[in-house]
N, C-alpha and C positions, 0 to 999 in steps of 0.2 A: 513519286510518292503521292502527290496531290491527285494525279489521274487515277491511281489505284483506289484511293479513299473515295473519290467521287463515284467510281464504278461500284464500289461496295455499297454506297448509299443508294444508288439507283437499283441495285439488286434487292436491297431490303424493301424499298418502296414497291418494287414489282411483286415480291412475294406477298406483301400486305394487300395488294389489290387483285391478285389473281385467285380465283376460286380453286384452281388446281395447281398444286406445288410443282408438278412436272413441267407445266408451261413456263413458270417463272425460272425453273432450273435451266431449261433449254435456252431461254433468252440470256441468262447469266453466262452460259457457256459460249454463246455467240459473242458476247461482249468481251469475255476473257480472251478468246482466240483472236478477235479483232485487235485487241491491244497488242498481242504478240506480233501480228502482221503489221501493225503500225510501227513497231520497233524495227521490224525487218525492212519496211519501206524506206527507212532513213538511209539505207545503203543502196537504194535503187539506182541503176545507171541512167544516164540521159536517154538512152534508147528505150528503156523500160518506161520512163516517164512520158516519152513521146508516144509510145504505143498506148499508154493509159489515156492520154488526151484524145487519141484517135478513137478509142473505145467510148469515151464520153460523147464524142460527136455522133457515133453510130447509135448510142443509147438514145440520144435526143431524136435522131431520125426515126427510130423505132417507136418512140412515144408519139411522135407526130403522125406516123403511119397508122398505128393502131387506133388512135383517137378515142380512147375509153370505150372499147367494144362492149356491146350489151350482153354478148354470150357469156362473158366471164363472170357476170353477176347472177347468172341463172342456170349454168351448166349442170349443177348438181342434181337438179330436178329429174334429168333424164339419164343420170348415171346410176346404173344398177350394179355393175361389177367393175373392178379395176380393169380387167381385160377388155371390156367393152369400150373403154376410152383410150387406152394407151398401148394396146397390143401391137399396133402397127407403127408406133412412134419410135424414133431413135433414142430419145431421152428416157431410158427405162427407169431412171431414178425415181420418177413420179409414181411408179407402180409398187415400189418397195414398202411393205408393211403399211398399206393404206388403211387409215382409220375411217370407220363409218361416220358420216356427217350427222351431227345432232339435229334435232328438229329446228327448223327455221334457217338452216344453212343452205341457201339456194345456190350459191356460187362458189367458185374456187375449188373445183374438183381436183385439179392438179396440185393444189396447195395441201393435199392430204399426205404428201411425202414427209419423210422424217426431216426435221430441221437441219441436223448435221449433214445429211446427204445433199441438201440444197446449198447450204452455207459451208462449202468446203474451204480449206485453208487457202487454196488458190483463188477462189472467189473473194474471200475476205481480203486477200492481198490487193486485188484489183480495187476493191472498195476503199481500202486504206489509202491507196494512191489517189483516189478520187476525193479524199477528204472526209470520209465517214468517221463518226465518233460514236462512243458508247451511248450517248444521249439520243442518237438517231434510232436506236433499236429498243422499242417498247411496243406494247400491244394493249388494246382495250380489254378490260376485264371480260372474261367469257370462257367457254369450254375449250379444252385442248383437243383440237380436231385435226391432227396432222402437224404441219409446220406451226411452230409456236406463234408466228405472226399472222396466221390465217384468221380472218374475221368472217362473219356470216355471208358477206358478198364478195369475198376474195381476199387479196393481200391488204393488210393494214398499213404497210410501209409506203413511204414516198417512193415513187418509181425510180428516182435517182439512187436510192439506197437498196435496191433489190439486186440479187445476183444476176449476172448476165444470162445464166441458164434460164431463169424465169422469164426474161424478156425474149429469148430466142425460141422458146418452146411454143409451138403453134399447134394446138390440138385440132382435131377434125372439125369440131363445131366452130372454132374461131376461124379456121381457114374458109369454111363455108360462108361465114358472115363477111369476111374480107373479099371473097370471090364475088359475092352479090354487090359489093360496093366498088368493085374494080381495083382493090388494093392488095389482093393476094400475092401477085407477082412481086410487087415492091416489098411487102413484108417478108416474104421468103428470101429475097435478095439481101435485105439488111440482116436478117437472122443468120444467113450464111456468113456474111462478113463479120458479124459479131463473134461467131464461133471461131473463125479463122484468126481474128484479131486476139481473142482471148487465149487461144492455144499458142499463138506466137509470143505473147507476153510471158506466159508461163515458161515456155522453152527458153526465152531470153534470160529469165531469172535463173533457171536451173543452170544454164551455161555459165553465167556470172558467178554463181555460188561455187561451182566446181573449180573455176579459175581461181577464186579466192582461197579455196582449200589447198590448191597446188602451189600457190605463191609462198 
């Protein structure tokens, strides 16, 4: 009850500070669905929790490998059409219903995806196991330009609170920057392990839930 009241207060504050109601509404939706996954995470098995800890280790490895890349804060300048950036990428969610960036938005071209498409229930389950709370999900006041957490230079969230999808997505410009610094192979390797680890945790959860239903 207290958590729900706190979430409601956070939502009211978000609506008061955001110039576009749609942005506040999408942030509220993420918080609501995160709360549902927090409840679900209470029934997580030991194996699920172990996989979640392994994902946190990989997440930290990716943070260290990427080391705040410059391309993510300026990629929008060279992005003319969605297909020009993501046509050859496997993560096609970033191409769905892409919003045109407002003036002054230099970075975060891949952040133009729909919020719900990036913050799937499975991603929120992983974040819940990692200790994410409603208070972790807010955004600076500004235009709604794709994902509700997108800011003028990319994602406004702490890296530890972003979906694994956002961490393992390596666009062509980012890969070029990593290649120039000799980090491309390492980043691709960690991204691969993140994807496999995420899929394994989701599969583990599905199997447990089926077993629970059959008992």
